[in-house]
Phi, psi and omega in degrees: 000153178284142180242150174262330185251357181232154174233115183247129178229142181246134174228097184064237180269007183251130176254129174254114182246124183240128168295120194240058175228060186298335182292337177241027176060035178055035179296147180278140174226174177300324179289319176300318179296319178296321179289319177296323178296312179297319178298313183297321177298317182292321182288322180300328183270354184252096185283000175282343178272123183252338179207142179240134174251118181256126183220179178234139177286150175084215189271346182224164177285296179196122185267018177105216185268147182292137181297322178296325178293319177299320181298317180293324180299330182299336179257007182287149171280171175303317182295318180293320177299319179294317179296317180297312182293324179294323178297318179292319179297322179294319179301312181296323180292322178295317178297318181296326187258012176304138180286348177261177182272131178252117181252127176264131174252100190252127171223160182065225185263141171226086188246150179052245179299334177295319175290331176295320176298318177299325182294329180267001175279140176293323182225135176234127174248126184234148173285154184293350178259001181295153179229136183241165174179133170269080195269009188302320184295339175296339180256006180081013177241197180212159185278054188293317185292330183259358187301315182300324183281321176296316179300321180294333181272313193253346179086165187290323181298308178296323180297323179298315181295311192275326178288323189275342178257331186069013183294149174276152183215156187283167176298324178296318178294319178301324177291320181298324184265359176095002178286327183240143182255337178213136177239125183220161172303150182306326182290346180251006183302307185295323180296319180289321175299320180296326177298315178295319178302316178299321178297318180295316181295342179269359182249156183294123182297320177291324178296322177295314180299318179289326178294321178298317180293321180298319178302316180295326183284329192242349191301329184258010187243145179294154184304320182300331182281342183242012183301314180296317178300313180298317180295317179296321183295313183287326179296315179295321183293318181300328183269002180286159179296324180296314180294321178300318178294317180298317181290322177296319180300318180297317183289328182270002178056051176223169176283144177290159186299333183274350183291124183209165175265171178298000000 
């Protein structure tokens, strides 16, 4: 479908998705959220896509919420606010649960919802000049929609500091707390992203999808509660056609059938 706020390009099994509102620093609006939701639904149903690279056009990744959207919110009823917030929460959950790998390519600012987008990415590569912030409290609101994903990434202690102050923090600090996985000079962003893409394309796509789901199922539960689930999961995976091919390829010292380039 055509998008006004997004630019989507496909290269083999890789989807490149760009927030395409550079004039407003790729700020999120209700329309952007609707488009991201529709895009996520389509990608979730398309098993030919194995990895997505999410980036922002212009000088920043995403500077948070659109000011015009904030202006409209001021006049919302409770019912309208609930409908609006539910739509945003659904978008973040769809992005978080994509069966393929979502890589965030972050430069410039990633504030508010921008840090929320980083939180739902499986892998985040940031430029060393990038700036992050869960800045909602500065506006008298709170990061409720993105809280589950941020907590899963950065933990409760860092969330207490950053959610409650709204302070901005560097890419290096984001790396230290687990929000970002690699920090590189801006000139090396694409090369590092390409390295991650290559790693994903050399791995079994079904195994990745099931591993992502397993992470969602077990991350907050004690090992004893998920022992049976883990055993059942690996037993089923070992007997799958994909796993059989992967193990044969390893023993035969060849690339597996799914291993491909962009």
